[in-house]
Phi, psi and omega in degrees: 000132180219143168266130180235128178243140174204164178061058178292146177205171182248029179015267190267358185301316178299322179296327179285348181075028182243153169259159179302328182291333182254356183287138175289165184307313184298327178289317177299317181297322181278323190270342175278107184237161175201166171285125179248128176235148170248124183244146177218127181051043175080000180241150178280125180250345178201142179208147177216127176278154177051048179271141179286075186294329178294319179295318178297313180300318180300310183290324176296321178299317179293322178297315180294333179274349184277160175297341180285343184303128180084354182238325182241151179291162177246137172221122180295118175256085188276151173283344187234323184267163178300138179300135180083010180304325172234127178231145173232120184232148175272122181232176176302122178099349178141192183269137182233148178251136180209189183209144176290336180292325178235080188298340179272353181271124171214141173287167173293150180294142176231157177293156180306315180299322178294316178299313180299318178297319180291321176297321176299318177296319177300315179300314179299320179296315180294314180298321178294317178297322178293314180298324180295337177273002180084020181251137177291119184277009186294347178288348175259115182298149174297143179271000000 
């Protein structure tokens, strides 16, 4: 299971009349978007264009740092996207990624360490994409 990000953009920030340097945290979380795909065994199993990847990375970092990490499920409670658009649940056999939008879609179960490593790779990808746009990625905590 892999999270793949590409085609980063700042969606509504120009319309808001803000630069990334002056934008508040909530605007950065909502406006830094990219195409997000979830891949499994080399094939794309879920994809969303213009997904708030900064917001997902931010919330995943906080989840991994919380006492709930490894014990409680994760559900993205987005300011912009449908609640549960990305879910990570502990099931028999390991952790699975799914979405309320496609309730029949779930990745194969993976061990906690594999999930944490993939989330770490996702964070690095998002931070790199943000930096490539000339924005300081420090608003997303290290995972």
